[in-house]
Backbone atoms as SQL, in Angstrom:
CREATE TABLE atoms (id INTEGER PRIMARY KEY, chain TEXT, resi INTEGER, resn TEXT, atom TEXT, x REAL, y REAL, z REAL);
INSERT INTO atoms VALUES
  (1, 'A', 1, 'MET', 'N', 16.137, 17.170, 36.044),
  (2, 'A', 1, 'MET', 'CA', 16.186, 16.783, 34.654),
  (3, 'A', 1, 'MET', 'C', 17.234, 17.639, 33.944),
  (4, 'A', 2, 'PRO', 'N', 18.149, 16.998, 33.192),
  (5, 'A', 2, 'PRO', 'CA', 19.160, 17.789, 32.474),
  (6, 'A', 2, 'PRO', 'C', 18.522, 18.506, 31.289),
  (7, 'A', 3, 'PRO', 'N', 19.051, 19.653, 30.939),
  (8, 'A', 3, 'PRO', 'CA', 18.493, 20.383, 29.788),
  (9, 'A', 3, 'PRO', 'C', 18.683, 19.559, 28.513),
  (10, 'A', 4, 'THR', 'N', 17.663, 19.607, 27.643),
  (11, 'A', 4, 'THR', 'CA', 17.753, 18.843, 26.389),
  (12, 'A', 4, 'THR', 'C', 18.647, 19.570, 25.403),
  (13, 'A', 5, 'LYS', 'N', 19.419, 18.794, 24.701),
  (14, 'A', 5, 'LYS', 'CA', 20.333, 19.357, 23.716),
  (15, 'A', 5, 'LYS', 'C', 19.575, 19.556, 22.404),
  (16, 'A', 6, 'LYS', 'N', 19.613, 20.765, 21.881),
  (17, 'A', 6, 'LYS', 'CA', 18.913, 21.068, 20.634),
  (18, 'A', 6, 'LYS', 'C', 19.716, 20.524, 19.456),
  (19, 'A', 7, 'PRO', 'N', 19.009, 19.947, 18.464),
  (20, 'A', 7, 'PRO', 'CA', 19.711, 19.420, 17.297),
  (21, 'A', 7, 'PRO', 'C', 20.315, 20.554, 16.472),
  (22, 'A', 8, 'ASP', 'N', 21.426, 20.236, 15.850),
  (23, 'A', 8, 'ASP', 'CA', 22.123, 21.205, 15.001),
  (24, 'A', 8, 'ASP', 'C', 21.349, 21.351, 13.687),
  (25, 'A', 9, 'PRO', 'N', 20.766, 22.533, 13.421),
  (26, 'A', 9, 'PRO', 'CA', 19.951, 22.705, 12.204),
  (27, 'A', 9, 'PRO', 'C', 20.736, 22.449, 10.914),
  (28, 'A', 10, 'SER', 'N', 21.986, 22.824, 10.862),
  (29, 'A', 10, 'SER', 'CA', 22.755, 22.621, 9.629),
  (30, 'A', 10, 'SER', 'C', 22.985, 21.124, 9.381),
  (31, 'A', 11, 'ARG', 'N', 23.174, 20.372, 10.459),
  (32, 'A', 11, 'ARG', 'CA', 23.354, 18.928, 10.322),
  (33, 'A', 11, 'ARG', 'C', 22.053, 18.283, 9.839),
  (34, 'A', 12, 'LEU', 'N', 20.920, 18.715, 10.412),
  (35, 'A', 12, 'LEU', 'CA', 19.624, 18.191, 9.975),
  (36, 'A', 12, 'LEU', 'C', 19.347, 18.536, 8.514),
  (37, 'A', 13, 'ASP', 'N', 19.676, 19.768, 8.113),
  (38, 'A', 13, 'ASP', 'CA', 19.490, 20.171, 6.715),
  (39, 'A', 13, 'ASP', 'C', 20.304, 19.286, 5.776),
  (40, 'A', 14, 'LYS', 'N', 21.527, 18.968, 6.176),
  (41, 'A', 14, 'LYS', 'CA', 22.387, 18.113, 5.354),
  (42, 'A', 14, 'LYS', 'C', 21.804, 16.708, 5.247),
  (43, 'A', 15, 'ILE', 'N', 21.301, 16.183, 6.354),
  (44, 'A', 15, 'ILE', 'CA', 20.710, 14.839, 6.335),
  (45, 'A', 15, 'ILE', 'C', 19.495, 14.798, 5.407),
  (46, 'A', 16, 'VAL', 'N', 18.638, 15.811, 5.513),
  (47, 'A', 16, 'VAL', 'CA', 17.445, 15.868, 4.663),
  (48, 'A', 16, 'VAL', 'C', 17.842, 16.023, 3.194),
  (49, 'A', 17, 'ALA', 'N', 18.802, 16.887, 2.914),
  (50, 'A', 17, 'ALA', 'CA', 19.250, 17.095, 1.533),
  (51, 'A', 17, 'ALA', 'C', 19.854, 15.816, 0.961),
  (52, 'A', 18, 'ASP', 'N', 20.652, 15.108, 1.754),
  (53, 'A', 18, 'ASP', 'CA', 21.239, 13.846, 1.293),
  (54, 'A', 18, 'ASP', 'C', 20.164, 12.808, 1.009),
  (55, 'A', 19, 'ALA', 'N', 19.166, 12.727, 1.883),
  (56, 'A', 19, 'ALA', 'CA', 18.083, 11.760, 1.693),
  (57, 'A', 19, 'ALA', 'C', 17.283, 12.084, 0.432),
  (58, 'A', 20, 'ARG', 'N', 17.000, 13.357, 0.212),
  (59, 'A', 20, 'ARG', 'CA', 16.264, 13.753, -0.996),
  (60, 'A', 20, 'ARG', 'C', 17.068, 13.447, -2.257),
  (61, 'A', 21, 'ARG', 'N', 18.360, 13.742, -2.217),
  (62, 'A', 21, 'ARG', 'CA', 19.223, 13.491, -3.365),
  (63, 'A', 21, 'ARG', 'C', 19.266, 11.988, -3.680),
  (64, 'A', 22, 'ALA', 'N', 19.401, 11.174, -2.642),
  (65, 'A', 22, 'ALA', 'CA', 19.437, 9.722, -2.847),
  (66, 'A', 22, 'ALA', 'C', 18.114, 9.224, -3.413),
  (67, 'A', 23, 'ALA', 'N', 17.004, 9.738, -2.915),
  (68, 'A', 23, 'ALA', 'CA', 15.689, 9.329, -3.420),
  (69, 'A', 23, 'ALA', 'C', 15.517, 9.738, -4.878),
  (70, 'A', 24, 'GLU', 'N', 15.964, 10.933, -5.228),
  (71, 'A', 24, 'GLU', 'CA', 15.854, 11.395, -6.613),
  (72, 'A', 24, 'GLU', 'C', 16.702, 10.540, -7.546),
  (73, 'A', 25, 'LEU', 'N', 17.907, 10.188, -7.100),
  (74, 'A', 25, 'LEU', 'CA', 18.756, 9.326, -7.923),
  (75, 'A', 25, 'LEU', 'C', 18.125, 7.955, -8.105),
  (76, 'A', 26, 'ARG', 'N', 17.623, 7.395, -7.027),
  (77, 'A', 26, 'ARG', 'CA', 16.995, 6.079, -7.083),
  (78, 'A', 26, 'ARG', 'C', 15.765, 6.123, -7.984),
  (79, 'A', 27, 'GLU', 'N', 14.926, 7.145, -7.787),
  (80, 'A', 27, 'GLU', 'CA', 13.707, 7.266, -8.579),
  (81, 'A', 27, 'GLU', 'C', 14.018, 7.554, -10.038),
  (82, 'A', 28, 'GLY', 'N', 14.977, 8.424, -10.283),
  (83, 'A', 28, 'GLY', 'CA', 15.321, 8.779, -11.651),
  (84, 'A', 28, 'GLY', 'C', 15.721, 7.575, -12.471),
  (85, 'A', 29, 'GLY', 'N', 16.445, 6.660, -11.861),
  (86, 'A', 29, 'GLY', 'CA', 16.891, 5.477, -12.581),
  (87, 'A', 29, 'GLY', 'C', 15.736, 4.594, -12.996),
  (88, 'A', 30, 'TYR', 'N', 14.895, 4.191, -12.064),
  (89, 'A', 30, 'TYR', 'CA', 13.820, 3.273, -12.428),
  (90, 'A', 30, 'TYR', 'C', 12.697, 3.984, -13.163),
  (91, 'A', 31, 'ARG', 'N', 12.484, 5.260, -12.911),
  (92, 'A', 31, 'ARG', 'CA', 11.436, 5.973, -13.636),
  (93, 'A', 31, 'ARG', 'C', 11.769, 6.049, -15.128),
  (94, 'A', 32, 'GLU', 'N', 12.999, 6.449, -15.415),
  (95, 'A', 32, 'GLU', 'CA', 13.408, 6.551, -16.822),
  (96, 'A', 32, 'GLU', 'C', 13.339, 5.195, -17.507),
  (97, 'A', 33, 'ARG', 'N', 13.780, 4.153, -16.829),
  (98, 'A', 33, 'ARG', 'CA', 13.732, 2.817, -17.434),
  (99, 'A', 33, 'ARG', 'C', 12.294, 2.373, -17.678),
  (100, 'A', 34, 'SER', 'N', 11.405, 2.626, -16.697),
  (101, 'A', 34, 'SER', 'CA', 10.021, 2.187, -16.860),
  (102, 'A', 34, 'SER', 'C', 9.317, 2.957, -17.969),
  (103, 'A', 35, 'LEU', 'N', 9.630, 4.249, -18.120),
  (104, 'A', 35, 'LEU', 'CA', 9.003, 5.035, -19.192),
  (105, 'A', 35, 'LEU', 'C', 9.478, 4.576, -20.571),
  (106, 'A', 36, 'LYS', 'N', 10.693, 4.029, -20.644),
  (107, 'A', 36, 'LYS', 'CA', 11.184, 3.485, -21.914),
  (108, 'A', 36, 'LYS', 'C', 10.598, 2.102, -22.176),
  (109, 'A', 37, 'MET', 'N', 10.296, 1.385, -21.112),
  (110, 'A', 37, 'MET', 'CA', 9.877, -0.010, -21.205),
  (111, 'A', 37, 'MET', 'C', 8.378, -0.171, -21.486),
  (112, 'A', 38, 'TYR', 'N', 7.561, 0.682, -20.877),
  (113, 'A', 38, 'TYR', 'CA', 6.111, 0.517, -20.931),
  (114, 'A', 38, 'TYR', 'C', 5.458, 1.644, -21.718),
  (115, 'A', 39, 'PRO', 'N', 4.280, 1.373, -22.298),
  (116, 'A', 39, 'PRO', 'CA', 3.537, 2.461, -22.957),
  (117, 'A', 39, 'PRO', 'C', 3.078, 3.479, -21.914),
  (118, 'A', 40, 'TRP', 'N', 2.943, 4.708, -22.317),
  (119, 'A', 40, 'TRP', 'CA', 2.576, 5.793, -21.399),
  (120, 'A', 40, 'TRP', 'C', 1.069, 5.798, -21.178),
  (121, 'A', 41, 'VAL', 'N', 0.587, 4.777, -20.496),
  (122, 'A', 41, 'VAL', 'CA', -0.833, 4.598, -20.212),
  (123, 'A', 41, 'VAL', 'C', -0.952, 4.182, -18.761),
  (124, 'A', 42, 'CYS', 'N', -1.910, 4.764, -18.037),
  (125, 'A', 42, 'CYS', 'CA', -2.143, 4.378, -16.650),
  (126, 'A', 42, 'CYS', 'C', -2.660, 2.940, -16.621),
  (127, 'A', 43, 'GLY', 'N', -2.067, 2.125, -15.775),
  (128, 'A', 43, 'GLY', 'CA', -2.438, 0.726, -15.675),
  (129, 'A', 43, 'GLY', 'C', -3.806, 0.485, -15.069),
  (130, 'A', 44, 'ARG', 'N', -4.433, 1.497, -14.495),
  (131, 'A', 44, 'ARG', 'CA', -5.753, 1.321, -13.881),
  (132, 'A', 44, 'ARG', 'C', -6.855, 1.981, -14.715),
  (133, 'A', 45, 'CYS', 'N', -6.735, 3.277, -14.919),
  (134, 'A', 45, 'CYS', 'CA', -7.824, 4.002, -15.605),
  (135, 'A', 45, 'CYS', 'C', -7.619, 4.086, -17.118),
  (136, 'A', 46, 'MET', 'N', -6.471, 3.604, -17.596),
  (137, 'A', 46, 'MET', 'CA', -6.141, 3.551, -19.025),
  (138, 'A', 46, 'MET', 'C', -6.007, 4.924, -19.678),
  (139, 'A', 47, 'ARG', 'N', -5.801, 5.957, -18.883),
  (140, 'A', 47, 'ARG', 'CA', -5.577, 7.303, -19.428),
  (141, 'A', 47, 'ARG', 'C', -4.238, 7.318, -20.155),
  (142, 'A', 48, 'GLU', 'N', -4.208, 7.916, -21.329),
  (143, 'A', 48, 'GLU', 'CA', -2.986, 7.990, -22.121),
  (144, 'A', 48, 'GLU', 'C', -2.251, 9.290, -21.835),
  (145, 'A', 49, 'PHE', 'N', -0.925, 9.247, -21.898),
  (146, 'A', 49, 'PHE', 'CA', -0.093, 10.407, -21.595),
  (147, 'A', 49, 'PHE', 'C', 0.812, 10.730, -22.776),
  (148, 'A', 50, 'THR', 'N', 1.169, 12.010, -22.868),
  (149, 'A', 50, 'THR', 'CA', 2.067, 12.493, -23.914),
  (150, 'A', 50, 'THR', 'C', 3.251, 13.182, -23.244),
  (151, 'A', 51, 'ARG', 'N', 4.163, 13.674, -24.038),
  (152, 'A', 51, 'ARG', 'CA', 5.307, 14.405, -23.470),
  (153, 'A', 51, 'ARG', 'C', 4.855, 15.619, -22.661),
  (154, 'A', 52, 'ALA', 'N', 3.720, 16.181, -23.016),
  (155, 'A', 52, 'ALA', 'CA', 3.221, 17.373, -22.325),
  (156, 'A', 52, 'ALA', 'C', 2.758, 17.074, -20.903),
  (157, 'A', 53, 'ASN', 'N', 2.276, 15.862, -20.648),
  (158, 'A', 53, 'ASN', 'CA', 1.744, 15.572, -19.309),
  (159, 'A', 53, 'ASN', 'C', 2.320, 14.302, -18.673),
  (160, 'A', 54, 'VAL', 'N', 3.436, 13.792, -19.205),
  (161, 'A', 54, 'VAL', 'CA', 4.010, 12.553, -18.676),
  (162, 'A', 54, 'VAL', 'C', 4.479, 12.705, -17.225),
  (163, 'A', 55, 'GLN', 'N', 4.673, 13.914, -16.758),
  (164, 'A', 55, 'GLN', 'CA', 5.082, 14.113, -15.362),
  (165, 'A', 55, 'GLN', 'C', 3.982, 13.674, -14.396),
  (166, 'A', 56, 'GLN', 'N', 2.750, 13.521, -14.896),
  (167, 'A', 56, 'GLN', 'CA', 1.636, 13.052, -14.062),
  (168, 'A', 56, 'GLN', 'C', 1.538, 11.528, -14.022),
  (169, 'A', 57, 'LEU', 'N', 2.441, 10.855, -14.711),
  (170, 'A', 57, 'LEU', 'CA', 2.479, 9.396, -14.730),
  (171, 'A', 57, 'LEU', 'C', 3.566, 8.947, -13.755),
  (172, 'A', 58, 'THR', 'N', 3.197, 8.100, -12.795),
  (173, 'A', 58, 'THR', 'CA', 4.135, 7.681, -11.757),
  (174, 'A', 58, 'THR', 'C', 4.444, 6.193, -11.886),
  (175, 'A', 59, 'VAL', 'N', 5.535, 5.797, -11.263),
  (176, 'A', 59, 'VAL', 'CA', 5.910, 4.388, -11.226),
  (177, 'A', 59, 'VAL', 'C', 5.472, 3.829, -9.881),
  (178, 'A', 60, 'HIS', 'N', 4.604, 2.833, -9.918),
  (179, 'A', 60, 'HIS', 'CA', 4.138, 2.186, -8.685),
  (180, 'A', 60, 'HIS', 'C', 4.874, 0.864, -8.522),
  (181, 'A', 61, 'HIS', 'N', 5.382, 0.625, -7.314),
  (182, 'A', 61, 'HIS', 'CA', 6.022, -0.648, -6.998),
  (183, 'A', 61, 'HIS', 'C', 4.946, -1.599, -6.483),
  (184, 'A', 62, 'ARG', 'N', 4.753, -2.681, -7.179),
  (185, 'A', 62, 'ARG', 'CA', 3.677, -3.618, -6.828),
  (186, 'A', 62, 'ARG', 'C', 3.823, -4.180, -5.427),
  (187, 'A', 63, 'ASP', 'N', 5.069, -4.418, -4.984),
  (188, 'A', 63, 'ASP', 'CA', 5.264, -4.967, -3.640),
  (189, 'A', 63, 'ASP', 'C', 5.511, -3.868, -2.603),
  (190, 'A', 64, 'HIS', 'N', 5.364, -2.621, -2.999),
  (191, 'A', 64, 'HIS', 'CA', 5.516, -1.439, -2.140),
  (192, 'A', 64, 'HIS', 'C', 6.936, -1.279, -1.593),
  (193, 'A', 65, 'ASN', 'N', 7.914, -1.919, -2.212),
  (194, 'A', 65, 'ASN', 'CA', 9.314, -1.793, -1.814),
  (195, 'A', 65, 'ASN', 'C', 10.040, -0.999, -2.888),
  (196, 'A', 66, 'HIS', 'N', 10.360, 0.246, -2.599),
  (197, 'A', 66, 'HIS', 'CA', 10.976, 1.129, -3.597),
  (198, 'A', 66, 'HIS', 'C', 12.407, 0.753, -3.916),
  (199, 'A', 67, 'ASP', 'N', 12.991, -0.145, -3.146),
  (200, 'A', 67, 'ASP', 'CA', 14.347, -0.595, -3.438),
  (201, 'A', 67, 'ASP', 'C', 14.350, -1.852, -4.298),
  (202, 'A', 68, 'ASN', 'N', 13.189, -2.441, -4.545),
  (203, 'A', 68, 'ASN', 'CA', 13.082, -3.626, -5.383),
  (204, 'A', 68, 'ASN', 'C', 12.823, -3.182, -6.816),
  (205, 'A', 69, 'ASN', 'N', 13.902, -3.033, -7.577),
  (206, 'A', 69, 'ASN', 'CA', 13.825, -2.535, -8.950),
  (207, 'A', 69, 'ASN', 'C', 14.506, -3.509, -9.900),
  (208, 'A', 70, 'PRO', 'N', 13.860, -4.633, -10.206),
  (209, 'A', 70, 'PRO', 'CA', 14.485, -5.609, -11.096),
  (210, 'A', 70, 'PRO', 'C', 14.661, -5.040, -12.503),
  (211, 'A', 71, 'PRO', 'N', 15.704, -5.473, -13.200),
  (212, 'A', 71, 'PRO', 'CA', 15.975, -4.922, -14.534),
  (213, 'A', 71, 'PRO', 'C', 14.844, -5.148, -15.540),
  (214, 'A', 72, 'ASP', 'N', 14.044, -6.202, -15.337),
  (215, 'A', 72, 'ASP', 'CA', 12.959, -6.456, -16.289),
  (216, 'A', 72, 'ASP', 'C', 11.702, -5.645, -15.975),
  (217, 'A', 73, 'GLY', 'N', 11.691, -4.884, -14.876),
  (218, 'A', 73, 'GLY', 'CA', 10.557, -4.031, -14.541),
  (219, 'A', 73, 'GLY', 'C', 9.351, -4.781, -14.016),
  (220, 'A', 74, 'SER', 'N', 9.523, -6.011, -13.578),
  (221, 'A', 74, 'SER', 'CA', 8.387, -6.834, -13.158),
  (222, 'A', 74, 'SER', 'C', 7.726, -6.349, -11.871),
  (223, 'A', 75, 'ASN', 'N', 8.369, -5.452, -11.131),
  (224, 'A', 75, 'ASN', 'CA', 7.775, -4.928, -9.896),
  (225, 'A', 75, 'ASN', 'C', 7.133, -3.560, -10.105),
  (226, 'A', 76, 'TRP', 'N', 7.091, -3.091, -11.330),
  (227, 'A', 76, 'TRP', 'CA', 6.587, -1.751, -11.609),
  (228, 'A', 76, 'TRP', 'C', 5.287, -1.798, -12.401),
  (229, 'A', 77, 'GLU', 'N', 4.506, -0.747, -12.205),
  (230, 'A', 77, 'GLU', 'CA', 3.405, -0.466, -13.120),
  (231, 'A', 77, 'GLU', 'C', 3.252, 1.048, -13.161),
  (232, 'A', 78, 'LEU', 'N', 2.923, 1.569, -14.327),
  (233, 'A', 78, 'LEU', 'CA', 2.734, 3.000, -14.488),
  (234, 'A', 78, 'LEU', 'C', 1.303, 3.354, -14.102),
  (235, 'A', 79, 'LEU', 'N', 1.167, 4.304, -13.188),
  (236, 'A', 79, 'LEU', 'CA', -0.149, 4.767, -12.746),
  (237, 'A', 79, 'LEU', 'C', -0.183, 6.280, -12.777),
  (238, 'A', 80, 'CYS', 'N', -1.330, 6.843, -13.102),
  (239, 'A', 80, 'CYS', 'CA', -1.477, 8.303, -13.017),
  (240, 'A', 80, 'CYS', 'C', -1.462, 8.691, -11.537),
  (241, 'A', 81, 'LEU', 'N', -1.311, 9.964, -11.269),
  (242, 'A', 81, 'LEU', 'CA', -1.234, 10.435, -9.877),
  (243, 'A', 81, 'LEU', 'C', -2.434, 10.005, -9.058),
  (244, 'A', 82, 'TYR', 'N', -3.620, 10.081, -9.647),
  (245, 'A', 82, 'TYR', 'CA', -4.849, 9.776, -8.920),
  (246, 'A', 82, 'TYR', 'C', -4.939, 8.285, -8.580),
  (247, 'A', 83, 'CYS', 'N', -4.664, 7.437, -9.564),
  (248, 'A', 83, 'CYS', 'CA', -4.728, 5.997, -9.319),
  (249, 'A', 83, 'CYS', 'C', -3.624, 5.557, -8.359),
  (250, 'A', 84, 'HIS', 'N', -2.461, 6.202, -8.437),
  (251, 'A', 84, 'HIS', 'CA', -1.358, 5.869, -7.528),
  (252, 'A', 84, 'HIS', 'C', -1.731, 6.225, -6.091),
  (253, 'A', 85, 'ASP', 'N', -2.305, 7.398, -5.896),
  (254, 'A', 85, 'ASP', 'CA', -2.758, 7.784, -4.551),
  (255, 'A', 85, 'ASP', 'C', -3.830, 6.826, -4.044),
  (256, 'A', 86, 'ASN', 'N', -4.750, 6.456, -4.921),
  (257, 'A', 86, 'ASN', 'CA', -5.810, 5.527, -4.541),
  (258, 'A', 86, 'ASN', 'C', -5.235, 4.175, -4.139),
  (259, 'A', 87, 'GLU', 'N', -4.259, 3.693, -4.878),
  (260, 'A', 87, 'GLU', 'CA', -3.642, 2.398, -4.577),
  (261, 'A', 87, 'GLU', 'C', -2.983, 2.422, -3.193),
  (262, 'A', 88, 'HIS', 'N', -2.252, 3.486, -2.901),
  (263, 'A', 88, 'HIS', 'CA', -1.588, 3.571, -1.599),
  (264, 'A', 88, 'HIS', 'C', -2.596, 3.771, -0.467),
  (265, 'A', 89, 'SER', 'N', -3.682, 4.478, -0.724),
  (266, 'A', 89, 'SER', 'CA', -4.724, 4.651, 0.288),
  (267, 'A', 89, 'SER', 'C', -5.358, 3.309, 0.622),
  (268, 'A', 90, 'ARG', 'N', -5.645, 2.510, -0.395),
  (269, 'A', 90, 'ARG', 'CA', -6.245, 1.188, -0.159),
  (270, 'A', 90, 'ARG', 'C', -5.285, 0.298, 0.621),
  (271, 'A', 91, 'TYR', 'N', -4.005, 0.378, 0.298),
  (272, 'A', 91, 'TYR', 'CA', -2.996, -0.420, 0.989),
  (273, 'A', 91, 'TYR', 'C', -2.924, -0.031, 2.459),
  (274, 'A', 92, 'LEU', 'N', -2.936, 1.269, 2.745),
  (275, 'A', 92, 'LEU', 'CA', -2.885, 1.737, 4.131),
  (276, 'A', 92, 'LEU', 'C', -4.144, 1.366, 4.892),
  (277, 'A', 93, 'GLU', 'N', -5.301, 1.507, 4.251),
  (278, 'A', 93, 'GLU', 'CA', -6.562, 1.162, 4.913),
  (279, 'A', 93, 'GLU', 'C', -6.627, -0.329, 5.211),
  (280, 'A', 94, 'ALA', 'N', -6.169, -1.142, 4.299),
  (281, 'A', 94, 'ALA', 'CA', -6.170, -2.588, 4.533),
  (282, 'A', 94, 'ALA', 'C', -5.236, -2.942, 5.673),
  (283, 'A', 95, 'ASP', 'N', -4.105, -2.242, 5.747),
  (284, 'A', 95, 'ASP', 'CA', -3.141, -2.497, 6.818),
  (285, 'A', 95, 'ASP', 'C', -3.723, -2.092, 8.166),
  (286, 'A', 96, 'ARG', 'N', -4.413, -0.973, 8.213),
  (287, 'A', 96, 'ARG', 'CA', -5.022, -0.504, 9.462),
  (288, 'A', 96, 'ARG', 'C', -6.174, -1.398, 9.900),
  (289, 'A', 97, 'GLY', 'N', -6.933, -1.895, 8.944),
  (290, 'A', 97, 'GLY', 'CA', -8.114, -2.682, 9.260),
  (291, 'A', 97, 'GLY', 'C', -7.820, -4.116, 9.645),
  (292, 'A', 98, 'ALA', 'N', -6.566, -4.544, 9.523),
  (293, 'A', 98, 'ALA', 'CA', -6.242, -5.938, 9.823),
  (294, 'A', 98, 'ALA', 'C', -6.565, -6.290, 11.266),
  (295, 'A', 99, 'GLY', 'N', -6.411, -5.350, 12.191),
  (296, 'A', 99, 'GLY', 'CA', -6.692, -5.628, 13.591),
  (297, 'A', 99, 'GLY', 'C', -8.163, -5.550, 13.937),
  (298, 'A', 100, 'LEU', 'N', -8.997, -5.127, 13.000),
  (299, 'A', 100, 'LEU', 'CA', -10.419, -4.958, 13.269),
  (300, 'A', 100, 'LEU', 'C', -11.250, -6.177, 12.886),
  (301, 'A', 101, 'GLN', 'N', -10.602, -7.229, 12.431),
  (302, 'A', 101, 'GLN', 'CA', -11.349, -8.411, 12.023),
  (303, 'A', 101, 'GLN', 'C', -11.944, -9.095, 13.250),
  (304, 'A', 102, 'ALA', 'N', -13.090, -9.696, 13.058),
  (305, 'A', 102, 'ALA', 'CA', -13.768, -10.391, 14.154),
  (306, 'A', 102, 'ALA', 'C', -12.960, -11.621, 14.560),
  (307, 'A', 103, 'PRO', 'N', -12.899, -11.902, 15.839),
  (308, 'A', 103, 'PRO', 'CA', -12.163, -13.087, 16.276),
  (309, 'A', 103, 'PRO', 'C', -12.872, -14.356, 15.823),
  (310, 'A', 104, 'VAL', 'N', -12.119, -15.423, 15.679),
  (311, 'A', 104, 'VAL', 'CA', -12.695, -16.697, 15.285),
  (312, 'A', 104, 'VAL', 'C', -13.465, -17.262, 16.473),
  (313, 'A', 105, 'VAL', 'N', -14.732, -17.554, 16.267),
  (314, 'A', 105, 'VAL', 'CA', -15.596, -18.063, 17.336),
  (315, 'A', 105, 'VAL', 'C', -15.834, -19.541, 17.084),
  (316, 'A', 106, 'PRO', 'N', -15.621, -20.387, 18.080),
  (317, 'A', 106, 'PRO', 'CA', -15.874, -21.814, 17.870),
  (318, 'A', 106, 'PRO', 'C', -17.366, -22.063, 17.648),
  (319, 'A', 107, 'PRO', 'N', -17.693, -23.112, 16.911),
  (320, 'A', 107, 'PRO', 'CA', -19.117, -23.392, 16.641),
  (321, 'A', 107, 'PRO', 'C', -19.850, -23.761, 17.933),
  (322, 'A', 108, 'ALA', 'N', -21.140, -23.462, 17.962),
  (323, 'A', 108, 'ALA', 'CA', -21.964, -23.757, 19.129),
  (324, 'A', 108, 'ALA', 'C', -22.163, -25.265, 19.253),
  (325, 'A', 109, 'THR', 'N', -22.129, -25.771, 20.474),
  (326, 'A', 109, 'THR', 'CA', -22.334, -27.204, 20.707),
  (327, 'A', 109, 'THR', 'C', -23.645, -27.466, 21.437),
  (328, 'A', 110, 'HIS', 'N', -24.256, -26.439, 21.974),
  (329, 'A', 110, 'HIS', 'CA', -25.506, -26.592, 22.722),
  (330, 'A', 110, 'HIS', 'C', -26.675, -26.733, 21.757),
  (331, 'A', 111, 'SER', 'N', -27.539, -27.671, 22.023),
  (332, 'A', 111, 'SER', 'CA', -28.720, -27.874, 21.198),
  (333, 'A', 111, 'SER', 'C', -29.945, -27.571, 22.065),
  (334, 'A', 112, 'PRO', 'N', -30.543, -26.387, 21.924),
  (335, 'A', 112, 'PRO', 'CA', -31.602, -25.978, 22.826),
  (336, 'A', 112, 'PRO', 'C', -32.892, -26.811, 22.717),
  (337, 'A', 113, 'PHE', 'N', -33.115, -27.486, 21.606),
  (338, 'A', 113, 'PHE', 'CA', -34.359, -28.239, 21.429),
  (339, 'A', 113, 'PHE', 'C', -34.147, -29.755, 21.501),
  (340, 'A', 114, 'ALA', 'N', -33.031, -30.187, 22.054),
  (341, 'A', 114, 'ALA', 'CA', -32.719, -31.613, 22.091),
  (342, 'A', 114, 'ALA', 'C', -33.767, -32.404, 22.882),
  (343, 'A', 115, 'LEU', 'N', -34.281, -31.872, 23.970),
  (344, 'A', 115, 'LEU', 'CA', -35.235, -32.598, 24.815),
  (345, 'A', 115, 'LEU', 'C', -36.693, -32.287, 24.485),
  (346, 'A', 116, 'LEU', 'N', -36.925, -31.473, 23.481),
  (347, 'A', 116, 'LEU', 'CA', -38.282, -31.054, 23.155),
  (348, 'A', 116, 'LEU', 'C', -39.184, -32.227, 22.769),
  (349, 'A', 117, 'ALA', 'N', -38.671, -33.159, 22.006),
  (350, 'A', 117, 'ALA', 'CA', -39.496, -34.303, 21.578),
  (351, 'A', 117, 'ALA', 'C', -39.985, -35.091, 22.790),
  (352, 'A', 118, 'GLY', 'N', -39.130, -35.284, 23.771),
  (353, 'A', 118, 'GLY', 'CA', -39.523, -36.007, 24.984),
  (354, 'A', 118, 'GLY', 'C', -40.569, -35.254, 25.773),
  (355, 'A', 119, 'LEU', 'N', -40.471, -33.933, 25.867),
  (356, 'A', 119, 'LEU', 'CA', -41.455, -33.132, 26.578),
  (357, 'A', 119, 'LEU', 'C', -42.807, -33.145, 25.870),
  (358, 'A', 120, 'MET', 'N', -42.793, -33.175, 24.565),
  (359, 'A', 120, 'MET', 'CA', -44.045, -33.194, 23.792),
  (360, 'A', 120, 'MET', 'C', -44.780, -34.518, 23.993),
  (361, 'A', 121, 'LYS', 'N', -44.047, -35.633, 24.100),
  (362, 'A', 121, 'LYS', 'CA', -44.679, -36.942, 24.275),
  (363, 'A', 121, 'LYS', 'C', -45.337, -37.060, 25.635),
  (364, 'A', 122, 'LYS', 'N', -44.735, -36.419, 26.653),
  (365, 'A', 122, 'LYS', 'CA', -45.287, -36.472, 28.000),
  (366, 'A', 122, 'LYS', 'C', -46.634, -35.791, 28.069),
  (367, 'A', 123, 'LYS', 'N', -46.842, -34.729, 27.314),
  (368, 'A', 123, 'LYS', 'CA', -48.095, -33.980, 27.343),
  (369, 'A', 123, 'LYS', 'C', -49.212, -34.718, 26.651),
  (370, 'A', 124, 'GLU', 'N', -48.927, -35.562, 25.716),
  (371, 'A', 124, 'GLU', 'CA', -49.967, -36.241, 24.945),
  (372, 'A', 124, 'GLU', 'C', -50.644, -37.253, 25.715);
């Protein structure tokens, strides 16, 4: 087996830094627009936010696609940190549970008491 080549840490650091920077730019754009567009209220628990605690208000993408940011904000809803975490937990649990559904079973065709009436008449 040939020796494995270790990744260059400086290259990995640059990739991570670039990804974080891109995410911050992407988030900053739609977050600022959504905060201007919608009242500062959680869409689930109806908790109200002020300038002092608005950092706890997050933008949730209804279709879970962070790149889908229409100018009218139709894919966004403002959620507090707790409701946002809950929403994503439910989404993940539903995704995991999809394979746990019971298989479709065809209806039974056997009638166990079909001949019972005939057997009862014989005894009489």
